[in-house]
Wavefront OBJ file of the C-alpha trace (Angstrom):
o trace
v -26.870 -58.534 -76.274
v -23.463 -60.052 -76.911
v -20.575 -58.318 -75.125
v -18.806 -58.191 -78.487
v -21.657 -56.105 -79.863
v -21.719 -53.422 -77.171
v -20.643 -49.810 -77.324
v -17.495 -49.406 -75.234
v -15.778 -46.217 -76.416
v -16.502 -42.654 -77.486
v -15.383 -43.621 -81.000
v -18.068 -46.321 -81.130
v -20.711 -43.745 -80.216
v -19.455 -41.165 -82.707
v -19.597 -43.808 -85.427
v -23.114 -45.010 -84.546
v -24.502 -41.478 -84.173
v -23.071 -40.550 -87.575
v -24.817 -43.572 -89.081
v -28.028 -42.651 -87.270
v -27.780 -39.143 -88.743
v -27.366 -40.464 -92.266
v -30.225 -42.904 -91.774
v -32.590 -40.161 -90.530
v -31.551 -37.906 -93.400
v -32.070 -40.675 -95.965
v -35.435 -41.704 -94.533
v -36.734 -38.118 -94.612
v -35.770 -37.799 -98.297
v -37.462 -41.070 -99.207
v -40.647 -40.260 -97.289
v -40.929 -36.786 -98.848
v -40.464 -38.179 -102.372
v -43.303 -40.638 -101.752
v -45.563 -37.920 -100.353
v -44.857 -35.671 -103.351
v -45.853 -38.493 -105.718
v -49.469 -38.499 -104.458
v -52.224 -36.927 -106.549
v -53.702 -33.599 -105.479
v -56.914 -33.186 -107.492
v -59.985 -35.086 -108.646
v -58.894 -34.065 -112.155
v -56.232 -36.778 -111.829
v -58.712 -39.659 -111.956
v -59.765 -40.119 -108.318
v -63.063 -39.434 -106.574
v -63.474 -36.805 -103.862
v -63.723 -39.533 -101.213
v -60.499 -41.085 -102.508
v -58.806 -37.685 -102.631
v -59.723 -37.119 -98.980
v -57.903 -40.350 -98.099
v -54.923 -39.406 -100.264
v -54.684 -36.023 -98.542
v -54.751 -37.746 -95.159
v -51.981 -40.145 -96.225
v -49.906 -37.208 -97.511
v -50.262 -35.377 -94.197
v -49.277 -38.527 -92.316
v -46.171 -39.185 -94.412
v -45.118 -35.527 -94.362
v -45.536 -35.513 -90.593
v -43.310 -38.565 -90.271
v -40.697 -36.912 -92.513
v -40.685 -33.820 -90.304
v -40.136 -36.019 -87.248
v -37.196 -37.640 -89.052
v -35.776 -34.128 -89.416
v -36.235 -33.692 -85.663
v -34.421 -36.991 -85.100
v -31.546 -35.774 -87.296
v -31.349 -32.597 -85.210
v -31.383 -34.626 -81.982
v -28.647 -36.922 -83.297
v -26.626 -33.787 -84.123
v -27.050 -32.542 -80.559
v -25.946 -35.931 -79.238
v -22.863 -35.773 -81.476
v -21.834 -32.259 -80.472
v -22.457 -33.042 -76.787
v -19.748 -35.732 -76.797
v -17.207 -33.768 -78.803
v -18.252 -34.660 -82.345
v -19.711 -32.541 -85.140
v -23.126 -32.686 -86.845
v -23.127 -35.214 -89.681
v -25.091 -34.268 -92.812
v -23.568 -36.524 -95.442
v -25.991 -38.669 -97.393
v -25.380 -40.983 -100.308
v -27.189 -40.528 -103.592
v -30.153 -42.783 -104.367
v -30.383 -45.683 -105.059
v -27.786 -46.937 -102.643
v -26.611 -50.204 -101.174
v -25.750 -49.638 -97.527
v -22.625 -51.482 -96.429
v -22.252 -49.894 -93.005
v -25.384 -51.431 -91.542
v -27.026 -54.785 -91.094
v -30.249 -53.370 -92.566
v -30.891 -55.296 -95.767
v -33.513 -52.957 -97.223
v -32.910 -50.817 -100.288
v -32.646 -47.046 -100.008
v -34.341 -45.494 -103.012
v -36.771 -42.767 -104.084
v -40.051 -44.453 -104.983
v -43.693 -43.406 -105.477
v -46.561 -44.361 -103.199
v -47.533 -48.028 -103.616
v -47.761 -51.222 -101.565
v -44.125 -52.159 -102.146
v -42.928 -48.782 -100.923
v -45.159 -48.890 -97.838
v -43.919 -52.396 -97.013
v -40.341 -51.155 -97.065
v -41.148 -48.183 -94.836
v -42.966 -50.407 -92.338
v -39.875 -52.588 -92.075
v -37.637 -49.535 -91.693
v -39.681 -48.602 -88.620
v -40.087 -52.137 -87.236
v -40.371 -52.009 -83.405
v -37.943 -53.773 -81.144
v -40.726 -55.156 -78.944
v -44.175 -56.534 -79.672
v -47.090 -57.515 -77.472
v -46.323 -61.194 -78.005
v -43.899 -63.525 -79.762
v -46.416 -64.412 -82.471
v -46.586 -60.771 -83.594
v -42.811 -60.525 -83.554
v -42.442 -63.690 -85.619
v -45.058 -62.633 -88.182
v -43.528 -59.193 -88.762
v -39.968 -60.533 -88.814
v -40.960 -63.090 -91.426
v -42.784 -60.401 -93.418
v -39.746 -58.103 -93.504
v -37.421 -60.954 -94.425
v -39.692 -61.798 -97.343
v -39.413 -58.329 -98.922
v -35.643 -58.061 -98.707
v -33.944 -57.770 -102.051
v -31.894 -60.925 -102.730
v -29.967 -59.172 -105.500
v -29.105 -56.434 -103.028
v -27.860 -59.004 -100.532
v -25.562 -60.526 -103.170
v -24.267 -57.057 -104.047
v -23.567 -56.268 -100.408
v -21.630 -59.499 -100.011
v -19.495 -58.713 -103.068
v -18.630 -55.140 -102.073
v -15.444 -54.484 -100.061
v -16.093 -53.999 -96.380
v -15.738 -50.381 -95.266
v -13.068 -49.295 -92.817
v -14.851 -48.999 -89.483
v -13.701 -48.376 -85.916
v -15.362 -51.635 -84.937
v -18.225 -53.406 -86.681
v -21.380 -53.174 -84.573
v -24.383 -55.149 -85.797
v -28.005 -54.005 -85.766
v -30.915 -55.368 -87.764
v -33.413 -52.550 -87.178
v -33.217 -48.838 -86.508
v -34.574 -49.617 -83.062
v -31.579 -51.845 -82.368
v -29.282 -49.037 -83.549
v -30.715 -46.617 -80.998
v -30.637 -49.385 -78.412
v -26.866 -49.631 -78.946
v -26.519 -45.863 -78.714
v -28.534 -45.777 -75.482
v -26.450 -48.588 -74.013
v -23.263 -46.718 -74.923
v -24.316 -43.546 -73.135
v -25.353 -45.498 -70.042
v -22.156 -47.578 -69.980
v -19.634 -44.775 -70.503
v -21.570 -42.193 -68.503
v -21.102 -38.544 -67.671
v -17.456 -38.331 -68.785
v -18.686 -38.380 -72.403
v -19.938 -34.791 -72.274
v -17.043 -32.633 -73.405
v -18.760 -30.653 -76.185
v -19.499 -26.907 -75.903
v -23.079 -26.273 -74.664
v -23.420 -23.288 -77.012
v -23.137 -25.681 -79.982
v -26.509 -27.248 -79.131
v -29.301 -26.582 -81.637
v -32.439 -25.063 -80.115
v -35.874 -23.878 -81.181
v -35.900 -25.652 -84.534
v -38.738 -28.091 -83.831
v -41.302 -28.507 -81.055
v -39.798 -31.141 -78.770
v -36.190 -30.182 -79.489
v -33.874 -31.235 -76.640
v -30.518 -29.727 -75.714
v -28.124 -32.515 -74.722
v -25.893 -31.421 -71.852
v -25.678 -34.480 -69.600
v -26.618 -38.137 -69.344
v -30.251 -37.479 -68.387
v -30.906 -35.193 -71.382
v -29.088 -37.618 -73.710
v -31.307 -40.530 -72.644
v -34.355 -38.282 -72.951
v -33.431 -37.401 -76.556
v -32.802 -41.043 -77.484
v -36.064 -42.183 -75.883
v -38.004 -39.510 -77.804
v -36.633 -40.866 -81.089
v -37.472 -44.432 -80.053
v -40.966 -43.461 -78.893
v -41.816 -41.663 -82.142
v -40.985 -44.567 -84.374
v -37.525 -46.047 -84.644
v -38.088 -49.168 -82.580
v -40.943 -47.959 -80.402
v -40.758 -49.908 -77.140
v -44.469 -50.701 -77.206
v -47.285 -50.702 -79.729
v -48.234 -47.027 -80.034
v -50.851 -45.611 -82.363
v -48.703 -42.533 -82.997
v -45.456 -44.358 -83.814
v -44.129 -44.312 -87.373
v -44.600 -48.067 -87.597
v -48.268 -47.799 -86.602
v -48.913 -44.854 -88.930
v -47.403 -46.573 -91.977
v -49.251 -49.786 -91.107
v -52.558 -47.902 -90.953
v -51.916 -46.135 -94.269
v -51.144 -49.503 -95.865
v -54.328 -51.070 -94.480
v -56.480 -48.175 -95.748
v -54.792 -48.267 -99.153
v -55.301 -52.031 -99.584
v -58.940 -51.709 -98.470
v -59.581 -48.992 -101.053
v -57.821 -51.078 -103.695
v -60.147 -53.949 -102.828
v -63.156 -51.698 -103.429
v -61.709 -50.198 -106.607
v -59.025 -52.316 -108.337
v -58.306 -49.401 -110.704
v -57.498 -47.011 -107.847
v -54.154 -45.261 -108.443
v -53.375 -42.704 -105.718
v -49.939 -41.796 -107.102
v -48.888 -40.133 -110.299
v -46.805 -42.150 -112.797
v -43.501 -41.245 -111.153
v -40.243 -42.999 -112.002
v -37.972 -44.248 -109.241
v -34.649 -42.554 -108.490
v -34.739 -39.787 -111.124
v -31.287 -38.314 -111.836
v -29.857 -35.755 -114.233
v -26.686 -37.855 -114.423
v -25.072 -40.774 -112.627
v -22.968 -39.949 -109.585
v -19.809 -41.735 -108.473
v -21.573 -43.374 -105.532
v -24.409 -44.829 -107.649
v -23.150 -48.389 -107.198
v -26.622 -49.951 -107.153
v -28.779 -50.528 -110.221
v -32.097 -48.697 -110.434
v -31.129 -45.098 -111.236
v -33.207 -43.521 -114.001
v -31.638 -40.738 -116.051
v -34.200 -38.050 -116.940
v -34.367 -37.809 -120.731
v -37.483 -35.676 -121.307
v -36.302 -32.201 -122.325
v -38.891 -30.255 -120.333
v -38.342 -32.378 -117.229
v -34.580 -31.900 -117.442
v -35.042 -28.147 -117.798
v -37.292 -28.001 -114.724
v -34.897 -30.065 -112.586
v -31.928 -28.059 -113.861
v -33.696 -24.840 -112.897
v -33.899 -26.073 -109.306
v -30.594 -27.903 -108.952
v -28.181 -26.400 -111.458
v -26.079 -23.391 -110.349
v -25.761 -22.455 -114.031
v -29.510 -21.782 -114.237
v -30.226 -18.158 -115.183
v -32.656 -17.586 -112.297
v -29.850 -17.497 -109.737
v -27.323 -15.488 -111.750
v -28.005 -12.132 -110.127
v -25.751 -9.311 -111.282
v -24.174 -7.227 -108.559
v -25.077 -3.919 -110.276
v -28.399 -2.791 -111.760
v -30.230 -6.079 -111.336
v -33.932 -5.388 -110.602
v -34.388 -8.788 -108.962
v -32.397 -8.014 -105.824
v -31.931 -4.918 -103.734
v -29.622 -3.928 -102.179
v -27.091 -5.723 -104.344
v -24.290 -7.948 -103.161
v -26.308 -10.046 -100.713
v -25.257 -13.315 -102.308
v -22.295 -15.568 -103.027
v -20.340 -14.416 -106.065
v -18.806 -16.517 -108.796
v -15.811 -14.187 -109.120
v -15.196 -11.183 -106.881
v -12.226 -9.873 -108.858
v -13.577 -9.416 -112.389
v -16.495 -6.903 -112.459
v -17.982 -8.410 -115.606
v -18.221 -11.842 -113.962
v -19.656 -10.744 -110.621
v -22.864 -12.781 -110.761
v -24.555 -14.736 -108.016
v -24.362 -18.470 -107.544
v -27.086 -18.129 -104.916
v -29.588 -20.892 -104.305
v -31.637 -19.378 -101.493
v -31.087 -15.624 -101.508
v -31.604 -13.863 -98.158
v -30.900 -17.083 -96.242
v -27.155 -16.734 -96.912
v -25.602 -19.450 -99.015
v -22.234 -19.808 -100.618
v -19.606 -22.077 -102.084
v -16.593 -23.637 -100.369
v -13.670 -24.672 -102.565
v -10.929 -27.066 -101.464
v -7.792 -27.716 -103.509
v -5.259 -30.434 -102.686
v -2.295 -31.176 -104.986
v -4.091 -30.057 -108.095
v -7.410 -31.719 -107.231
v -10.337 -29.365 -106.658
v -13.676 -29.967 -104.936
v -16.547 -27.514 -104.550
v -19.387 -27.810 -102.043
v -22.387 -25.596 -101.312
v -23.145 -24.441 -97.788
v -26.260 -22.810 -96.382
v -25.924 -20.783 -93.210
v -28.239 -18.573 -91.196
v -29.189 -16.298 -89.684
v -27.207 -13.712 -91.673
v -23.694 -13.128 -90.383
v -24.406 -9.496 -89.545
v -26.610 -10.690 -86.662
v -25.488 -14.219 -85.738
v -27.198 -14.040 -82.341
v -30.618 -13.287 -83.868
v -32.987 -15.887 -85.238
v -34.704 -14.714 -88.447
v -38.474 -14.349 -88.695
v -38.509 -16.639 -91.713
v -35.709 -19.201 -91.915
v -34.718 -21.846 -94.433
v -36.584 -24.374 -92.273
v -39.731 -22.230 -92.491
v -39.393 -22.102 -96.263
v -39.081 -25.866 -96.490
v -42.039 -26.396 -94.138
v -44.077 -24.027 -96.295
v -43.467 -26.259 -99.297
v -43.894 -29.554 -97.507
v -46.777 -28.972 -95.074
v -48.410 -25.655 -95.936
v -51.812 -27.237 -96.495
v -51.878 -29.040 -93.150
v -52.358 -25.907 -91.025
v -55.645 -25.206 -92.818
v -57.128 -28.509 -91.646
v -59.599 -28.274 -88.764
v -57.796 -30.869 -86.681
v -54.349 -29.260 -86.972
v -54.843 -26.912 -84.018
v -56.583 -29.582 -81.933
v -53.411 -29.820 -79.851
v -53.299 -26.205 -78.726
v -50.180 -26.771 -76.622
v -48.054 -27.586 -79.678
v -49.676 -24.884 -81.812
v -49.225 -22.262 -79.112
v -45.575 -23.277 -78.701
v -45.007 -22.774 -82.437
v -46.738 -19.379 -82.374
v -44.752 -18.367 -79.287
v -41.490 -19.288 -80.996
v -42.431 -17.111 -83.999
v -43.213 -14.121 -81.757
v -39.874 -14.525 -79.971
v -38.063 -14.519 -83.317
v -39.949 -11.363 -84.337
v -38.697 -9.645 -81.171
v -35.123 -10.870 -81.733
v -35.151 -9.547 -85.300
v -36.613 -6.126 -84.588
v -34.365 -5.564 -81.543
v -31.423 -5.678 -83.945
v -32.902 -2.938 -86.174
v -32.829 0.860 -86.156
v -36.530 1.378 -86.827
v -36.212 5.173 -87.011
v -33.698 4.984 -89.857
v -35.660 2.250 -91.645
v -38.888 4.240 -91.329
v -37.273 7.310 -92.923
v -36.006 5.107 -95.755
v -39.422 3.537 -96.268
v -41.195 6.907 -96.323
v -38.757 8.047 -99.018
v -39.150 4.818 -100.982
v -42.951 5.048 -100.861
v -42.711 8.597 -102.267
v -40.536 7.360 -105.133
v -43.005 4.557 -105.915
v -45.867 7.051 -105.988
v -43.903 9.407 -108.264
v -43.221 6.583 -110.716
v -46.926 5.698 -110.771
v -48.159 9.301 -110.922
v -49.939 9.035 -107.538
v -50.069 11.207 -104.448
v -46.733 11.361 -102.619
v -48.307 12.367 -99.308
v -50.709 9.418 -99.294
v -47.902 6.998 -100.072
v -45.613 8.499 -97.424
v -48.346 8.248 -94.777
v -48.493 4.467 -95.170
v -45.304 4.240 -93.081
v -45.137 5.108 -89.385
v -45.358 8.806 -88.474
v -42.141 10.506 -87.495
v -41.707 10.734 -83.717
v -39.837 13.576 -82.112
v -36.728 12.667 -80.150
v -36.975 12.978 -76.398
v -34.273 13.297 -73.793
v -32.447 9.980 -73.376
v -34.370 8.412 -76.277
v -32.559 9.265 -79.530
v -34.440 6.468 -81.362
v -38.052 6.922 -80.190
v -39.725 4.665 -82.792
v -37.217 1.898 -82.105
v -37.872 2.151 -78.374
v -41.646 2.187 -78.904
v -41.477 -0.857 -81.169
v -39.415 -2.834 -78.679
v -41.870 -2.107 -75.877
v -44.846 -3.211 -77.963
v -43.178 -6.418 -79.144
v -41.989 -7.353 -75.665
v -45.600 -7.207 -74.499
v -46.757 -9.676 -77.110
v -43.995 -12.186 -76.392
v -46.172 -12.730 -73.313
v -48.708 -14.926 -75.071
v -51.442 -14.253 -72.503
v -51.664 -10.623 -73.643
v -51.653 -11.563 -77.326
v -54.252 -14.279 -76.751
v -56.588 -11.880 -74.914
v -56.467 -9.387 -77.790
v -57.174 -12.102 -80.347
v -60.083 -13.543 -78.366
v -61.655 -10.107 -78.528
v -60.897 -9.638 -82.223
v -59.468 -12.486 -84.348
v -59.326 -10.073 -87.309
v -56.248 -8.486 -85.733
v -54.107 -11.012 -87.602
v -55.266 -9.576 -90.934
v -54.969 -6.015 -89.608
v -51.488 -6.367 -88.106
v -49.690 -8.933 -90.273
v -48.938 -8.640 -93.988
v -50.562 -11.410 -96.000
v -47.984 -13.263 -98.109
v -47.661 -12.717 -101.840
v -50.297 -10.008 -102.312
v -47.932 -8.023 -104.537
v -48.388 -4.558 -102.959
v -45.315 -2.405 -103.702
v -45.969 0.068 -100.863
v -44.476 -0.405 -97.406
v -47.045 -0.017 -94.643
v -47.208 -0.710 -90.893
v -48.075 -4.380 -91.163
v -45.634 -6.924 -89.772
v -42.888 -7.602 -90.622
v -42.754 -3.818 -90.982
v -39.989 -1.737 -92.577
v -38.262 -4.819 -94.031
v -37.606 -5.608 -97.667
v -37.430 -8.991 -99.349
v -34.955 -9.963 -102.045
v -37.628 -9.239 -104.675
v -37.748 -5.550 -103.562
v -41.287 -6.004 -102.282
v -42.217 -5.633 -98.602
v -41.093 -8.701 -96.687
v -43.697 -11.177 -95.454
v -43.785 -14.382 -93.467
v -44.488 -17.674 -95.242
v -47.998 -18.691 -96.200
v -47.816 -21.562 -93.727
v -46.829 -19.225 -90.881
v -49.640 -16.816 -91.774
v -52.291 -19.541 -92.070
v -51.123 -21.031 -88.761
v -51.649 -17.689 -87.005
v -55.119 -17.331 -88.545
v -56.128 -20.883 -87.549
v -54.763 -20.371 -84.031
v -56.654 -17.064 -83.604
v -59.899 -18.619 -84.837
v -59.487 -21.507 -82.396
v -58.952 -19.054 -79.521
v -62.158 -17.261 -80.478
v -64.162 -20.499 -80.743
v -62.923 -21.621 -77.336
v -63.823 -18.246 -75.842
v -67.337 -18.380 -77.303
v -67.766 -21.921 -75.955
v -66.688 -20.722 -72.515
v -63.642 -22.976 -72.379
l 1 2 3 4 5 6 7 8 9 10 11 12 13 14 15 16 17 18 19 20 21 22 23 24 25 26 27 28 29 30 31 32 33 34 35 36 37 38 39 40 41 42 43 44 45 46 47 48 49 50 51 52 53 54 55 56 57 58 59 60 61 62 63 64 65 66 67 68 69 70 71 72 73 74 75 76 77 78 79 80 81 82 83 84 85 86 87 88 89 90 91 92 93 94 95 96 97 98 99 100 101 102 103 104 105 106 107 108 109 110 111 112 113 114 115 116 117 118 119 120 121 122 123 124 125 126 127 128 129 130 131 132 133 134 135 136 137 138 139 140 141 142 143 144 145 146 147 148 149 150 151 152 153 154 155 156 157 158 159 160 161 162 163 164 165 166 167 168 169 170 171 172 173 174 175 176 177 178 179 180 181 182 183 184 185 186 187 188 189 190 191 192 193 194 195 196 197 198 199 200 201 202 203 204 205 206 207 208 209 210 211 212 213 214 215 216 217 218 219 220 221 222 223 224 225 226 227 228 229 230 231 232 233 234 235 236 237 238 239 240 241 242 243 244 245 246 247 248 249 250 251 252 253 254 255 256 257 258 259 260 261 262 263 264 265 266 267 268 269 270 271 272 273 274 275 276 277 278 279 280 281 282 283 284 285 286 287 288 289 290 291 292 293 294 295 296 297 298 299 300 301 302 303 304 305 306 307 308 309 310 311 312 313 314 315 316 317 318 319 320 321 322 323 324 325 326 327 328 329 330 331 332 333 334 335 336 337 338 339 340 341 342 343 344 345 346 347 348 349 350 351 352 353 354 355 356 357 358 359 360 361 362 363 364 365 366 367 368 369 370 371 372 373 374 375 376 377 378 379 380 381 382 383 384 385 386 387 388 389 390 391 392 393 394 395 396 397 398 399 400 401 402 403 404 405 406 407 408 409 410 411 412 413 414 415 416 417 418 419 420 421 422 423 424 425 426 427 428 429 430 431 432 433 434 435 436 437 438 439 440 441 442 443 444 445 446 447 448 449 450 451 452 453 454 455 456 457 458 459 460 461 462 463 464 465 466 467 468 469 470 471 472 473 474 475 476 477 478 479 480 481 482 483 484 485 486 487 488 489 490 491 492 493 494 495 496 497 498 499 500 501 502 503 504 505 506 507 508 509 510 511 512 513 514 515 516 517 518 519 520 521 522 523 524 525 526 527 528 529 530 531 532 533 534 535 536 537 538 539 540 541 542 543 544
């Protein structure tokens, strides 16, 4: 490595880690778009055998995208550890990247050979088993680079940078970052330890010193961005295998089309940073309406009224468009119950508005919620994967995920007055029964029985609940109960989206969702618990 192309200052590292964050963010978006483009049914013109392969490719690509999210979180920890701030900016697609030596286009594209080729070159390793392999792959990646893009990059003005540092692969980028940490050393670590993200993903690392920083960087490198050796579980190897299987199937069936007819880079309108050709404005009326429903704050689904709106209860748990005029007090919420809002900045007559998402709720900032925004996204991206037989094959990772969920349950319920909530639920169940003309006593009995106060225990149900939940944070106790009776999951935990209006004793108990129905965990969380319990039972029966 040239001495002119080495990291020498904290500013160099802050710059490179910010670019790494944007790269990880952009890669995750591109990978998810490709995974979503894949067909999901034999009704879409593929055989069952082909659909099985497509499902496997979707799981692989989704898994890689989730690891890119982990890499973004690790890069954020590296930034905060050295006095920076997490970097979540990302340019709109398609985009020509002027801050990097990577000469590959960043765009949203469906599953096909061209897309897979680009992803393979994104994840190109730094080292190969021999020079012939290196030369072949380098030549391959040079051959797919967009010459028009290269001309555009040359014509664009160079960005203002602390100091231009060159890297041709993501692996080289992390190599520079690693070199910077090793060269500058322990004096880098001036960030507050409490700013470190924890518990978001299995494998999450808190960066507090040089050893933990190198460990975080090496994890990213090992999983795919410039893997130091040929690994079957690296992103490069996974994309290469998907490409090989796809081309083999195409050889057997030239008419094989695993992806839906998806356009590249769909947009409602052009953005100011769309400097690269290739954006496709959505013109179909129905498609525009669907996208607007998801992305447009003017969509009627998110305009909750603060008073007498049956869709949310209690009212006021959302960002308001105008808090001064009662007639305009409607929500601009995007993800109700996860706490979102708008930030407005005005400078000399110019006004900019940005949306923020924060959590857990600000009334309990030290408590992690049972179901977070990340859980909701995972439910949409990888819900189906936990139902596969091989998902719980690695019981260490599965058990760690279950353990994290149980800890969050304890954190949530320890911040609640269960006695008060139980009285409220008993009353609410009676009101539901009255409205339906049913027995009030039967409805009231669905909640927990009232417990008499005892000396020194003014909240007996709350104390009882805490004791029970603390026991099950010890996974050995929970595992023993499930080995004896895997059906306990169905008996103890509320199944998602069953539509029962009554509040009962199933977990999460005594809590209400934004739809006024009893709160539940996500379908992915529930299915994971069921699969984990069944695996425990099978292992017990096999004597393992």
